[in-house]
All heavy atoms as TSV, in Angstrom:
chain	resi	resn	atom	element	x	y	z
A	1	MET	N	N	84.171	68.289	119.297
A	1	MET	CA	C	83.174	69.408	119.138
A	1	MET	C	C	83.891	70.658	118.934
A	1	MET	O	O	84.862	70.982	119.704
A	1	MET	CB	C	82.274	69.380	120.358
A	1	MET	CG	C	81.235	70.470	120.253
A	1	MET	SD	S	80.172	70.465	121.783
A	1	MET	CE	C	78.714	70.056	121.092
A	2	MET	N	N	83.486	71.425	117.952
A	2	MET	CA	C	84.077	72.726	117.691
A	2	MET	C	C	83.467	73.795	118.447
A	2	MET	O	O	82.243	73.946	118.483
A	2	MET	CB	C	83.934	73.000	116.155
A	2	MET	CG	C	84.733	74.143	115.667
A	2	MET	SD	S	84.553	74.151	113.895
A	2	MET	CE	C	85.700	75.378	113.536
A	3	SER	N	N	84.288	74.603	119.131
A	3	SER	CA	C	83.828	75.714	119.916
A	3	SER	C	C	83.585	76.921	118.979
A	3	SER	O	O	84.209	77.066	117.997
A	3	SER	CB	C	84.678	76.064	121.057
A	3	SER	OG	O	85.952	76.438	120.534
A	4	GLU	N	N	82.740	77.833	119.391
A	4	GLU	CA	C	82.442	79.009	118.625
A	4	GLU	C	C	83.619	79.946	118.720
A	4	GLU	O	O	84.151	80.084	119.859
A	4	GLU	CB	C	81.147	79.720	119.189
A	4	GLU	CG	C	80.028	79.560	118.189
A	4	GLU	CD	C	78.899	80.373	118.664
A	4	GLU	OE1	O	78.873	81.615	118.676
A	4	GLU	OE2	O	77.898	79.725	119.057
A	5	LEU	N	N	83.937	80.642	117.664
A	5	LEU	CA	C	85.068	81.580	117.704
A	5	LEU	C	C	84.420	82.967	117.870
A	5	LEU	O	O	83.397	83.352	117.360
A	5	LEU	CB	C	85.800	81.599	116.266
A	5	LEU	CG	C	86.613	80.399	115.969
A	5	LEU	CD1	C	87.109	80.514	114.541
A	5	LEU	CD2	C	87.744	80.278	116.922
A	6	SER	N	N	85.190	83.775	118.647
A	6	SER	CA	C	84.757	85.144	118.822
A	6	SER	C	C	85.182	85.906	117.548
A	6	SER	O	O	86.077	85.479	116.804
A	6	SER	CB	C	85.459	85.791	120.056
A	6	SER	OG	O	86.893	85.899	119.801
A	7	PRO	N	N	84.514	87.009	117.251
A	7	PRO	CA	C	84.888	87.823	116.067
A	7	PRO	C	C	86.381	88.123	116.036
A	7	PRO	O	O	86.973	88.107	114.984
A	7	PRO	CB	C	83.978	89.042	116.133
A	7	PRO	CG	C	82.810	88.552	116.977
A	7	PRO	CD	C	83.395	87.591	117.980
A	8	THR	N	N	86.947	88.436	117.207
A	8	THR	CA	C	88.350	88.809	117.252
A	8	THR	C	C	89.255	87.641	116.839
A	8	THR	O	O	90.187	87.704	116.049
A	8	THR	CB	C	88.768	89.315	118.629
A	8	THR	OG1	O	87.943	90.419	119.023
A	8	THR	CG2	C	90.186	89.693	118.716
A	9	LYS	N	N	88.882	86.442	117.364
A	9	LYS	CA	C	89.698	85.236	117.085
A	9	LYS	C	C	89.576	84.828	115.625
A	9	LYS	O	O	90.470	84.436	114.939
A	9	LYS	CB	C	89.332	84.084	117.949
A	9	LYS	CG	C	89.574	84.155	119.408
A	9	LYS	CD	C	91.084	83.898	119.570
A	9	LYS	CE	C	91.435	83.952	121.046
A	9	LYS	NZ	N	92.864	83.833	121.290
A	10	LEU	N	N	88.380	85.021	115.051
A	10	LEU	CA	C	88.112	84.757	113.634
A	10	LEU	C	C	88.943	85.677	112.765
A	10	LEU	O	O	89.584	85.246	111.779
A	10	LEU	CB	C	86.612	84.849	113.350
A	10	LEU	CG	C	86.233	84.599	111.882
A	10	LEU	CD1	C	86.649	83.168	111.509
A	10	LEU	CD2	C	84.714	84.741	111.752
A	11	ILE	N	N	88.936	86.923	113.083
A	11	ILE	CA	C	89.833	87.906	112.315
A	11	ILE	C	C	91.283	87.522	112.430
A	11	ILE	O	O	91.982	87.626	111.459
A	11	ILE	CB	C	89.561	89.359	112.814
A	11	ILE	CG1	C	88.119	89.765	112.404
A	11	ILE	CG2	C	90.559	90.315	112.255
A	11	ILE	CD1	C	87.649	91.078	112.987
A	12	GLU	N	N	91.757	87.183	113.595
A	12	GLU	CA	C	93.113	86.685	113.759
A	12	GLU	C	C	93.457	85.522	112.893
A	12	GLU	O	O	94.560	85.445	112.246
A	12	GLU	CB	C	93.399	86.455	115.283
A	12	GLU	CG	C	93.451	87.621	116.186
A	12	GLU	CD	C	93.614	87.228	117.634
A	12	GLU	OE1	O	93.640	86.017	117.991
A	12	GLU	OE2	O	93.674	88.167	118.460
A	13	LYS	N	N	92.575	84.517	112.849
A	13	LYS	CA	C	92.740	83.414	111.981
A	13	LYS	C	C	92.797	83.801	110.469
A	13	LYS	O	O	93.626	83.288	109.741
A	13	LYS	CB	C	91.703	82.393	112.272
A	13	LYS	CG	C	91.840	81.557	113.459
A	13	LYS	CD	C	90.780	80.497	113.605
A	13	LYS	CE	C	91.103	79.538	114.743
A	13	LYS	NZ	N	92.142	78.611	114.341
A	14	ILE	N	N	91.991	84.698	110.115
A	14	ILE	CA	C	91.921	85.091	108.762
A	14	ILE	C	C	93.228	85.826	108.396
A	14	ILE	O	O	93.829	85.573	107.324
A	14	ILE	CB	C	90.702	86.077	108.405
A	14	ILE	CG1	C	89.405	85.236	108.457
A	14	ILE	CG2	C	90.856	86.767	107.062
A	14	ILE	CD1	C	88.154	86.098	108.498
A	15	VAL	N	N	93.678	86.658	109.239
A	15	VAL	CA	C	94.945	87.421	109.029
A	15	VAL	C	C	96.152	86.403	108.923
A	15	VAL	O	O	96.987	86.515	108.009
A	15	VAL	CB	C	95.198	88.475	110.116
A	15	VAL	CG1	C	96.686	88.999	110.009
A	15	VAL	CG2	C	94.203	89.629	110.005
A	16	ARG	N	N	96.188	85.365	109.774
A	16	ARG	CA	C	97.300	84.483	109.786
A	16	ARG	C	C	97.260	83.631	108.479
A	16	ARG	O	O	98.256	83.297	107.913
A	16	ARG	CB	C	97.219	83.449	110.977
A	16	ARG	CG	C	97.774	84.145	112.249
A	16	ARG	CD	C	98.016	83.158	113.362
A	16	ARG	NE	N	96.833	82.388	113.691
A	16	ARG	CZ	C	95.999	82.754	114.645
A	16	ARG	NH1	N	96.155	83.855	115.286
A	16	ARG	NH2	N	94.952	82.016	114.995
A	17	ALA	N	N	95.995	83.336	108.061
A	17	ALA	CA	C	95.832	82.543	106.739
A	17	ALA	C	C	96.335	83.351	105.622
A	17	ALA	O	O	96.976	82.805	104.722
A	17	ALA	CB	C	94.363	82.063	106.601
A	18	LYS	N	N	95.985	84.641	105.567
A	18	LYS	CA	C	96.399	85.502	104.505
A	18	LYS	C	C	97.927	85.660	104.433
A	18	LYS	O	O	98.578	85.565	103.392
A	18	LYS	CB	C	95.708	86.872	104.618
A	18	LYS	CG	C	94.240	86.847	104.282
A	18	LYS	CD	C	93.577	88.177	104.564
A	18	LYS	CE	C	93.967	89.208	103.532
A	18	LYS	NZ	N	93.152	90.443	103.659
A	19	VAL	N	N	98.592	85.756	105.623
A	19	VAL	CA	C	100.027	85.868	105.627
A	19	VAL	C	C	100.673	84.523	105.166
A	19	VAL	O	O	101.599	84.591	104.340
A	19	VAL	CB	C	100.512	86.125	107.104
A	19	VAL	CG1	C	102.014	86.007	107.247
A	19	VAL	CG2	C	100.094	87.552	107.474
A	20	LYS	N	N	100.102	83.387	105.551
A	20	LYS	CA	C	100.698	82.104	105.110
A	20	LYS	C	C	100.520	81.982	103.617
A	20	LYS	O	O	101.366	81.540	102.889
A	20	LYS	CB	C	99.989	80.998	105.786
A	20	LYS	CG	C	100.432	80.754	107.199
A	20	LYS	CD	C	99.869	79.594	107.898
A	20	LYS	CE	C	100.362	79.508	109.290
A	20	LYS	NZ	N	99.862	78.258	109.939
A	21	LEU	N	N	99.381	82.422	103.048
A	21	LEU	CA	C	99.128	82.411	101.605
A	21	LEU	C	C	100.164	83.260	100.878
A	21	LEU	O	O	100.738	82.891	99.876
A	21	LEU	CB	C	97.704	82.743	101.237
A	21	LEU	CG	C	96.649	81.723	101.527
A	21	LEU	CD1	C	95.249	82.298	101.504
A	21	LEU	CD2	C	96.809	80.523	100.579
A	22	GLU	N	N	100.317	84.532	101.336
A	22	GLU	CA	C	101.224	85.448	100.732
A	22	GLU	C	C	102.632	84.873	100.698
A	22	GLU	O	O	103.341	85.030	99.681
A	22	GLU	CB	C	101.243	86.766	101.454
A	22	GLU	CG	C	100.029	87.659	101.148
A	22	GLU	CD	C	100.091	88.236	99.747
A	22	GLU	OE1	O	101.142	88.271	99.112
A	22	GLU	OE2	O	98.979	88.702	99.341
A	23	ASN	N	N	103.050	84.233	101.750
A	23	ASN	CA	C	104.369	83.672	101.824
A	23	ASN	C	C	104.531	82.396	100.970
A	23	ASN	O	O	105.667	81.916	100.804
A	23	ASN	CB	C	104.760	83.329	103.206
A	23	ASN	CG	C	105.031	84.578	104.091
A	23	ASN	OD1	O	105.248	85.670	103.552
A	23	ASN	ND2	N	104.761	84.527	105.429
A	24	SER	N	N	103.483	81.859	100.402
A	24	SER	CA	C	103.513	80.716	99.640
A	24	SER	C	C	103.627	80.977	98.152
A	24	SER	O	O	103.718	79.989	97.309
A	24	SER	CB	C	102.219	79.807	99.796
A	24	SER	OG	O	102.160	79.437	101.203
A	25	LYS	N	N	103.563	82.262	97.795
A	25	LYS	CA	C	103.678	82.611	96.349
A	25	LYS	C	C	105.039	82.146	95.723
A	25	LYS	O	O	106.046	82.112	96.465
A	25	LYS	CB	C	103.506	84.077	96.228
A	25	LYS	CG	C	102.065	84.550	96.345
A	25	LYS	CD	C	101.955	85.939	95.897
A	25	LYS	CE	C	100.542	86.374	95.842
A	25	LYS	NZ	N	100.333	87.712	95.351
A	26	MET	N	N	105.009	81.740	94.504
A	26	MET	CA	C	106.152	81.200	93.819
A	26	MET	C	C	106.824	82.249	92.941
A	26	MET	O	O	106.144	83.133	92.412
A	26	MET	CB	C	105.761	80.078	92.903
A	26	MET	CG	C	105.208	78.848	93.541
A	26	MET	SD	S	104.599	77.627	92.357
A	26	MET	CE	C	106.087	77.291	91.416
A	27	ASN	N	N	108.123	82.181	92.829
A	27	ASN	CA	C	108.842	82.920	91.859
A	27	ASN	C	C	108.930	82.132	90.604
A	27	ASN	O	O	108.930	80.889	90.576
A	27	ASN	CB	C	110.263	83.224	92.351
A	27	ASN	CG	C	110.314	84.154	93.515
A	27	ASN	OD1	O	109.548	85.045	93.603
A	27	ASN	ND2	N	111.237	83.909	94.435
A	28	HIS	N	N	109.009	82.860	89.462
A	28	HIS	CA	C	109.152	82.132	88.147
A	28	HIS	C	C	110.550	81.568	88.076
A	28	HIS	O	O	111.566	82.185	88.586
A	28	HIS	CB	C	108.939	83.121	86.988
A	28	HIS	CG	C	107.576	83.541	86.917
A	28	HIS	ND1	N	106.573	82.858	86.264
A	28	HIS	CD2	C	106.911	84.696	87.375
A	28	HIS	CE1	C	105.423	83.476	86.295
A	28	HIS	NE2	N	105.578	84.572	86.969
A	29	LYS	N	N	110.683	80.354	87.482
A	29	LYS	CA	C	111.990	79.732	87.332
A	29	LYS	C	C	112.758	80.583	86.267
A	29	LYS	O	O	112.195	81.272	85.432
A	29	LYS	CB	C	111.797	78.345	86.864
A	29	LYS	CG	C	111.147	77.514	87.918
A	29	LYS	CD	C	111.019	76.062	87.466
A	29	LYS	CE	C	110.390	75.265	88.609
A	29	LYS	NZ	N	110.116	73.873	88.337
A	30	ASP	N	N	114.044	80.422	86.349
A	30	ASP	CA	C	114.935	81.146	85.391
A	30	ASP	C	C	114.628	80.793	83.976
A	30	ASP	O	O	114.761	81.691	83.097
A	30	ASP	CB	C	116.437	80.887	85.675
A	30	ASP	CG	C	116.838	81.510	86.989
A	30	ASP	OD1	O	116.247	82.478	87.467
A	30	ASP	OD2	O	117.858	81.046	87.542
A	31	SER	N	N	114.168	79.567	83.713
A	31	SER	CA	C	113.877	79.208	82.287
A	31	SER	C	C	112.541	79.620	81.888
A	31	SER	O	O	112.133	79.461	80.688
A	31	SER	CB	C	114.041	77.659	82.208
A	31	SER	OG	O	113.105	76.999	83.128
A	32	CYS	N	N	111.686	80.158	82.717
A	32	CYS	CA	C	110.368	80.585	82.328
A	32	CYS	C	C	110.412	81.838	81.437
A	32	CYS	O	O	111.142	82.763	81.734
A	32	CYS	CB	C	109.512	80.963	83.608
A	32	CYS	SG	S	107.795	81.329	83.263
A	33	PRO	N	N	109.614	81.835	80.351
A	33	PRO	CA	C	109.617	83.001	79.498
A	33	PRO	C	C	109.215	84.334	80.180
A	33	PRO	O	O	109.674	85.443	79.739
A	33	PRO	CB	C	108.581	82.627	78.428
A	33	PRO	CG	C	108.375	81.224	78.463
A	33	PRO	CD	C	108.804	80.767	79.942
A	34	VAL	N	N	108.524	84.248	81.312
A	34	VAL	CA	C	108.113	85.493	81.974
A	34	VAL	C	C	109.359	86.211	82.489
A	34	VAL	O	O	109.313	87.396	82.631
A	34	VAL	CB	C	107.087	85.149	83.144
A	34	VAL	CG1	C	106.806	86.313	83.965
A	34	VAL	CG2	C	105.867	84.616	82.482
A	35	GLU	N	N	110.325	85.473	82.859
A	35	GLU	CA	C	111.574	86.069	83.356
A	35	GLU	C	C	112.336	86.904	82.297
A	35	GLU	O	O	112.866	87.959	82.663
A	35	GLU	CB	C	112.535	85.027	83.926
A	35	GLU	CG	C	112.185	84.397	85.282
A	35	GLU	CD	C	112.248	85.514	86.320
A	35	GLU	OE1	O	113.231	86.227	86.481
A	35	GLU	OE2	O	111.146	85.616	87.016
A	36	SER	N	N	112.243	86.508	81.119
A	36	SER	CA	C	112.909	87.215	79.987
A	36	SER	C	C	111.945	88.223	79.306
A	36	SER	O	O	112.354	89.035	78.504
A	36	SER	CB	C	113.526	86.277	79.036
A	36	SER	OG	O	112.517	85.478	78.453
A	37	ASP	N	N	110.679	88.110	79.588
A	37	ASP	CA	C	109.696	89.007	78.923
A	37	ASP	C	C	108.755	89.553	80.027
A	37	ASP	O	O	107.593	89.113	80.173
A	37	ASP	CB	C	108.880	88.243	77.900
A	37	ASP	CG	C	107.941	89.107	77.169
A	37	ASP	OD1	O	108.021	90.347	77.165
A	37	ASP	OD2	O	106.992	88.511	76.494
A	38	PRO	N	N	109.141	90.439	80.901
A	38	PRO	CA	C	108.382	90.899	82.013
A	38	PRO	C	C	107.095	91.604	81.603
A	38	PRO	O	O	106.159	91.841	82.469
A	38	PRO	CB	C	109.302	91.742	82.883
A	38	PRO	CG	C	110.435	92.056	81.919
A	38	PRO	CD	C	110.466	91.044	80.894
A	39	GLU	N	N	107.067	92.127	80.367
A	39	GLU	CA	C	105.823	92.840	79.934
A	39	GLU	C	C	104.605	91.900	79.809
A	39	GLU	O	O	103.487	92.362	79.688
A	39	GLU	CB	C	106.049	93.538	78.572
A	39	GLU	CG	C	106.875	94.805	78.709
A	39	GLU	CD	C	108.408	94.451	78.720
A	39	GLU	OE1	O	108.811	93.458	78.120
A	39	GLU	OE2	O	109.143	95.252	79.388
A	40	GLY	N	N	104.839	90.584	79.875
A	40	GLY	CA	C	103.779	89.680	79.883
A	40	GLY	C	C	103.309	89.149	78.514
A	40	GLY	O	O	102.269	88.588	78.387
A	41	TYR	N	N	104.094	89.266	77.498
A	41	TYR	CA	C	103.684	88.798	76.204
A	41	TYR	C	C	103.884	87.292	76.108
A	41	TYR	O	O	103.283	86.620	75.281
A	41	TYR	CB	C	104.453	89.571	75.073
A	41	TYR	CG	C	104.094	91.008	75.065
A	41	TYR	CD1	C	105.089	91.969	75.360
A	41	TYR	CD2	C	102.890	91.392	74.657
A	41	TYR	CE1	C	104.810	93.334	75.344
A	41	TYR	CE2	C	102.485	92.774	74.691
A	41	TYR	CZ	C	103.419	93.748	75.000
A	41	TYR	OH	O	103.190	95.043	75.046
A	42	ALA	N	N	104.905	86.771	76.785
A	42	ALA	CA	C	105.210	85.320	76.765
A	42	ALA	C	C	104.448	84.668	77.911
A	42	ALA	O	O	104.485	85.183	79.089
A	42	ALA	CB	C	106.673	85.111	76.913
A	43	PRO	N	N	103.807	83.560	77.704
A	43	PRO	CA	C	103.083	82.869	78.743
A	43	PRO	C	C	104.063	82.125	79.791
A	43	PRO	O	O	105.116	81.699	79.361
A	43	PRO	CB	C	102.170	81.893	78.087
A	43	PRO	CG	C	102.871	81.629	76.820
A	43	PRO	CD	C	103.607	82.886	76.427
A	44	CYS	N	N	103.603	82.093	80.946
A	44	CYS	CA	C	104.401	81.311	81.949
A	44	CYS	C	C	104.351	79.885	81.606
A	44	CYS	O	O	103.280	79.326	81.304
A	44	CYS	CB	C	103.753	81.566	83.356
A	44	CYS	SG	S	104.359	80.540	84.653
A	45	ASN	N	N	105.406	79.146	81.797
A	45	ASN	CA	C	105.425	77.677	81.608
A	45	ASN	C	C	105.958	76.922	82.783
A	45	ASN	O	O	106.198	75.748	82.743
A	45	ASN	CB	C	106.160	77.273	80.356
A	45	ASN	CG	C	107.666	77.557	80.451
A	45	ASN	OD1	O	108.177	77.987	81.468
A	45	ASN	ND2	N	108.415	77.263	79.371
A	46	CYS	N	N	106.171	77.670	83.928
A	46	CYS	CA	C	106.679	77.000	85.076
A	46	CYS	C	C	105.696	76.743	86.170
A	46	CYS	O	O	105.915	76.141	87.226
A	46	CYS	CB	C	107.842	77.776	85.637
A	46	CYS	SG	S	107.418	79.308	86.499
A	47	GLY	N	N	104.538	77.296	85.986
A	47	GLY	CA	C	103.355	77.087	86.967
A	47	GLY	C	C	103.182	78.133	88.009
A	47	GLY	O	O	102.311	78.148	88.738
A	48	ALA	N	N	104.175	79.100	88.046
A	48	ALA	CA	C	104.086	80.138	89.071
A	48	ALA	C	C	102.894	81.029	88.810
A	48	ALA	O	O	102.154	81.324	89.815
A	48	ALA	CB	C	105.363	80.991	89.065
A	49	SER	N	N	102.585	81.382	87.617
A	49	SER	CA	C	101.418	82.301	87.431
A	49	SER	C	C	100.166	81.574	87.830
A	49	SER	O	O	99.275	82.223	88.419
A	49	SER	CB	C	101.327	82.670	85.938
A	49	SER	OG	O	102.401	83.578	85.591
A	50	LYS	N	N	99.998	80.308	87.535
A	50	LYS	CA	C	98.742	79.642	87.902
A	50	LYS	C	C	98.577	79.496	89.388
A	50	LYS	O	O	97.587	79.749	90.008
A	50	LYS	CB	C	98.754	78.222	87.241
A	50	LYS	CG	C	97.513	77.465	87.489
A	50	LYS	CD	C	97.483	76.148	86.737
A	50	LYS	CE	C	96.229	75.396	86.956
A	50	LYS	NZ	N	96.172	74.102	86.262
A	51	THR	N	N	99.786	79.126	90.028
A	51	THR	CA	C	99.730	78.950	91.505
A	51	THR	C	C	99.430	80.259	92.176
A	51	THR	O	O	98.696	80.413	93.093
A	51	THR	CB	C	101.029	78.355	92.028
A	51	THR	OG1	O	101.234	77.122	91.351
A	51	THR	CG2	C	101.103	78.259	93.527
A	52	ASN	N	N	100.174	81.316	91.739
A	52	ASN	CA	C	99.999	82.619	92.324
A	52	ASN	C	C	98.583	83.217	92.042
A	52	ASN	O	O	97.955	83.920	92.934
A	52	ASN	CB	C	101.049	83.640	91.887
A	52	ASN	CG	C	102.482	83.201	92.292
A	52	ASN	OD1	O	102.567	82.449	93.280
A	52	ASN	ND2	N	103.438	83.751	91.722
A	53	GLY	N	N	97.996	82.909	90.944
A	53	GLY	CA	C	96.661	83.285	90.632
A	53	GLY	C	C	95.622	82.611	91.630
A	53	GLY	O	O	94.750	83.336	92.126
A	54	ALA	N	N	95.840	81.317	91.928
A	54	ALA	CA	C	94.996	80.696	92.827
A	54	ALA	C	C	95.157	81.208	94.319
A	54	ALA	O	O	94.170	81.449	95.033
A	54	ALA	CB	C	95.275	79.192	92.786
A	55	ILE	N	N	96.369	81.533	94.597
A	55	ILE	CA	C	96.640	82.100	95.931
A	55	ILE	C	C	95.964	83.502	96.077
A	55	ILE	O	O	95.308	83.798	97.076
A	55	ILE	CB	C	98.171	82.237	96.194
A	55	ILE	CG1	C	98.764	80.816	96.473
A	55	ILE	CG2	C	98.425	83.167	97.438
A	55	ILE	CD1	C	100.262	80.773	96.457
A	56	ASP	N	N	96.129	84.263	95.002
A	56	ASP	CA	C	95.420	85.600	94.996
A	56	ASP	C	C	93.984	85.453	95.105
A	56	ASP	O	O	93.303	86.298	95.799
A	56	ASP	CB	C	95.778	86.440	93.750
A	56	ASP	CG	C	97.265	86.895	93.750
A	56	ASP	OD1	O	97.894	86.996	94.865
A	56	ASP	OD2	O	97.853	87.154	92.668
A	57	ALA	N	N	93.330	84.558	94.433
A	57	ALA	CA	C	91.971	84.253	94.534
A	57	ALA	C	C	91.476	83.931	95.999
A	57	ALA	O	O	90.499	84.421	96.487
A	57	ALA	CB	C	91.461	83.280	93.542
A	58	ALA	N	N	92.293	83.055	96.635
A	58	ALA	CA	C	91.976	82.694	97.978
A	58	ALA	C	C	92.160	83.900	98.970
A	58	ALA	O	O	91.299	84.038	99.810
A	58	ALA	CB	C	92.930	81.585	98.447
A	59	ILE	N	N	93.130	84.713	98.679
A	59	ILE	CA	C	93.316	85.898	99.513
A	59	ILE	C	C	92.126	86.857	99.397
A	59	ILE	O	O	91.598	87.406	100.353
A	59	ILE	CB	C	94.601	86.613	99.219
A	59	ILE	CG1	C	95.766	85.748	99.779
A	59	ILE	CG2	C	94.649	88.089	99.866
A	59	ILE	CD1	C	97.195	86.167	99.290
A	60	ARG	N	N	91.618	87.035	98.096
A	60	ARG	CA	C	90.422	87.885	97.885
A	60	ARG	C	C	89.250	87.355	98.629
A	60	ARG	O	O	88.476	88.122	99.236
A	60	ARG	CB	C	90.170	87.933	96.358
A	60	ARG	CG	C	91.051	88.924	95.674
A	60	ARG	CD	C	90.543	89.245	94.300
A	60	ARG	NE	N	90.442	88.062	93.501
A	60	ARG	CZ	C	91.439	87.506	92.661
A	60	ARG	NH1	N	92.665	88.060	92.715
A	60	ARG	NH2	N	91.289	86.464	91.944
A	61	GLU	N	N	89.041	86.042	98.683
A	61	GLU	CA	C	87.897	85.404	99.440
A	61	GLU	C	C	88.084	85.705	100.983
A	61	GLU	O	O	87.084	85.758	101.595
A	61	GLU	CB	C	87.890	83.968	99.146
A	61	GLU	CG	C	87.436	83.607	97.733
A	61	GLU	CD	C	85.979	84.045	97.483
A	61	GLU	OE1	O	85.161	84.046	98.332
A	61	GLU	OE2	O	85.818	84.423	96.254
A	62	LEU	N	N	89.288	85.826	101.411
A	62	LEU	CA	C	89.531	86.040	102.850
A	62	LEU	C	C	89.296	87.484	103.278
A	62	LEU	O	O	89.285	87.835	104.460
A	62	LEU	CB	C	90.849	85.601	103.327
A	62	LEU	CG	C	91.024	84.068	103.296
A	62	LEU	CD1	C	92.439	83.654	103.532
A	62	LEU	CD2	C	90.056	83.392	104.321
A	63	ASN	N	N	89.240	88.438	102.299
A	63	ASN	CA	C	89.096	89.850	102.645
A	63	ASN	C	C	87.802	90.136	103.381
A	63	ASN	O	O	86.781	89.554	103.035
A	63	ASN	CB	C	89.144	90.697	101.352
A	63	ASN	CG	C	90.523	90.933	100.889
A	63	ASN	OD1	O	91.560	90.862	101.631
A	63	ASN	ND2	N	90.717	91.226	99.656
A	64	ILE	N	N	87.907	90.896	104.380
A	64	ILE	CA	C	86.708	91.246	105.232
A	64	ILE	C	C	86.399	92.647	105.144
A	64	ILE	O	O	85.621	93.192	106.033
A	64	ILE	CB	C	86.966	90.777	106.755
A	64	ILE	CG1	C	88.290	91.420	107.274
A	64	ILE	CG2	C	87.009	89.326	106.883
A	64	ILE	CD1	C	88.585	91.137	108.698
A	65	ASP	N	N	86.839	93.370	104.071
A	65	ASP	CA	C	86.530	94.732	103.906
A	65	ASP	C	C	85.100	94.954	103.476
A	65	ASP	O	O	84.510	94.240	102.881
A	65	ASP	CB	C	87.413	95.342	102.817
A	65	ASP	CG	C	88.904	95.317	103.130
A	65	ASP	OD1	O	89.237	95.163	104.380
A	65	ASP	OD2	O	89.724	95.369	102.222
């Protein structure tokens, strides 16, 4: 049975989840075109942009502002 969370505990859990997500972001691989073209004209081919985009979307959903 799941107990009810206090607002403070819920906020703490959200903050911890956001920190874990931020720390999960990927760097582009050396062979990725984004590394040699930082202005963004070449598309990412290593998956970092897609993964980081999903992480950013999850973080936006966790915002309590």
